[in-house]
C-alpha positions, -999 to +999 in steps of 0.1 A: -316-179-264-342-151-261-376-159-247-397-162-280-433-167-288-447-178-322-466-152-342-489-163-371-496-135-395-529-129-412-533-136-449-536-099-458-504-091-438-485-119-455-497-107-489-488-071-481-452-079-471-449-108-495-439-132-467-443-170-465-469-185-442-448-198-413-447-193-376-426-162-368-407-162-335-408-129-317-398-115-283-427-112-259-424-074-256-426-070-294-455-095-295-475-073-272-469-043-294-481-063-324-513-073-306-520-037-298-523-031-335-497-004-341-501-009-379-466-020-389-447-052-383-415-051-361-395-065-390-361-063-372-374-083-342-390-109-364-358-113-384-338-116-352-362-143-339-357-163-372-319-159-369-321-173-333-344-202-342-324-212-373-292-213-352-300-247-336-285-277-354-318-295-353-338-266-368-354-268-402-333-238-411-336-240-449-374-236-446-368-203-427-345-188-453-371-174-477-387-154-449-353-143-436-342-131-470-374-112-476-372-094-443-335-085-450-347-071-483-374-050-466-350-037-440-320-030-463-315+006-476-318+013-513-281+007-520-270-011-551-233-009-544-214-042-547-191-034-518-204-020-485-189-017-450-206-032-420-195-020-386-204-019-349-187-003-319-158-028-319-160-046-353-157-039-390-162-060-422-162-052-459-191-070-476-186-077-513-177-102-539-150-128-531-130-150-556-139-185-545-110-200-564-085-185-540-075-189-503-106-188-482-121-192-447-157-203-451-188-206-430-205-238-439-236-257-428-242-292-439-234-291-477-243-254-480-219-225-483-231-197-461-202-172-465-167-169-479-141-148-462-108-135-476-081-111-466-078-075-476-044-060-481-045-045-446-053-079-429-089-070-423-117-091-439-139-091-469-169-114-468-193-126-495-226-141-481-246-166-501-275-176-478-294-157-450-273-155-418-285-175-389-274-162-354-243-184-352-231-173-387-236-137-379-218-142-346-188-157-364-185-128-387-188-101-360-163-120-339-138-124-367-142-088-376-133-073-342-112-042-344-075-050-337-059-038-305-030-015-312-006-037-292-021-072-291-038-074-325-068-097-326-068-122-298-030-121-299-029-127-337-014-101-360-046-092-378-082-104-385-071-128-413-046-145-391-072-148-364-098-162-389-072-188-400-066-198-364-103-201-357-110-222-388-088-251-376-102-254-341-118-287-329-150-269-321-157-267-359-158-305-361-183-307-332-204-279-346-206-296-380-216-329-363-245-311-345-257-295-377-246-260-367-228-235-389-190-240-387-157-226-400-135-243-426-103-234-445-097-239-482-061-232-490-063-239-527-098-226-533-133-239-526-137-276-533-100-284-536-086-305-508-052-301-492-037-328-515-051-311-547-080-335-552-115-322-560-143-323-535-173-324-559-200-313-535-181-281-528-164-276-562-198-274-579-206-243-558-178-222-574-204-202-595-226-192-566-236-155-567-233-135-535-264-119-520-267-081-522-243-065-498-270-042-484-291-072-472-261-087-455-254-054-437-290-053-426-288-088-412-256-082-393-270-049-380-302-067-367-282-094-350-257-070-335-283-045-323-308-069-308-285-096-294-278-091-257-309-070-253-334-099-250-362-097-225-353-130-209-346-139-173-310-148-164-306-185-166-291-187-131-323-171-117-348-189-139-357-218-116-351-243-144-337-277-135-300-276-137-297-300-167-321-279-187-305-246-178-271-260-188-285-273-221-297-238-229-262-225-226-247-250-250-224-279-247-191-262-239-172-271-271-165-234-278-150-210-253-181-188-247-203-218-240-177-234-217-174-202-197-212-197-196-218-232-183-190-228-157-202-195-144-237-209-141-225-239-121-205-216-098-234-193-093-259-220-083-235-243-064-244-251-028-207-259-022-175-269-041-186-305-045-220-296-059-207-271-084-180-294-098-204-324-100-229-302-120-202-291-143-189-326-152-223-342-157-237-327-190-237-338-226-207-318-238-171-308-230-176-316-194-140-321-184-132-285-195-162-271-177-153-291-146-118-277-146-131-241-150-156-244-122-130-259-100-109-228-106-138-204-100-150-221-068-114-225-056-107-188-060-140-180-042-137-204-013-101-216-010-086-250-007-105-258+025-137-260+004-124-290-016-136-323-002-108-341+017-116-374-001-109-357-034-075-343-022-061-374-006-056-395-038-044-364-058-012-371-076+017-346-071-004-328-045+026-314-027+041-301-060+007-285-070+004-269-036+039-255-037+033-240-072+001-224-060+018-208-030+046-195-052+022-181-077+005-162-049+038-150-033+061-143-063+048-107-067+066-099-034+099-117-041+128-092-041+146-108-071+160-096-104+187-074-117+185-048-089+180-072-060+207-074-033+195-108-022+219-130-042+209-162-023+172-157-031+180-149-067+200-181-071+174-203-053+145-190-074+165-194-107+174-230-098+138-237-089+124-220-120+150-218-148+144-188-171+123-169-145 
């Protein structure tokens, strides 16, 4: 999360921009520019602050939506087209109407439909957005829309749609929904129709929702993409925060980027192997995963001698694990294969690792 301060706008400014009277989170550098009286509001920075604040599951996000939608309107170009492309250096989406009665991947939050995603003929994505995009929803769309690799597709999936389907069934969506965050879902038979053909009334009644103007959605995605990663905040590992607070800022580890961030933090601040792993397994989240990742990181950094002896002694199959690790390190130098003259080594390795 960026380091934000609250800005309260004067009544004449609220009237001029037709904005609601709420606290507007803003990055400190941009706050300084406002206080200097440059004459215009940094609308993109204010929208980005609202996107970040509304991300949290405990945020009163619906109360922030009118301000977010108005800022997107002010930032959007004068473009009345129904279908518009949104793109960054490594992602592309088509923003436009989507048939909610067909096969969909959706972004949902509570009982609200944030966005509906469907496949184009080329496997790329079209998205219709129905509510202002909080930071996590924008992050979902940009991540799902990443440009396919010519050989490996999208994260080893054939195209963006296959990747979206895969992401929509991950366990992380359950945990995100439970926290009140935005999450992905999949409707094979159309919005509000369950896998067994029965109606889900709270979702079925949203079939007639009208998508927001495409230009506003493109503006929101552009603000999130341009300003995220450029926040004027101190790196968490250097912040001096108590470890439990620093880890909480990084998330709970139920999704890959949070688990990796927590693990890297623990590895960076660890006094030793024991300290790093204990930090990683004692937080309110997917701590077994972060503990395993930190163990790998610190093991690669410091070697097996750094692992406390009392942790190694009761380890089941320790000899087998050790042998596998040694083979993984050494196999690149094995003279085996079709053109090897060492028949004995070939046979021994193939008996040990069938199919190698």
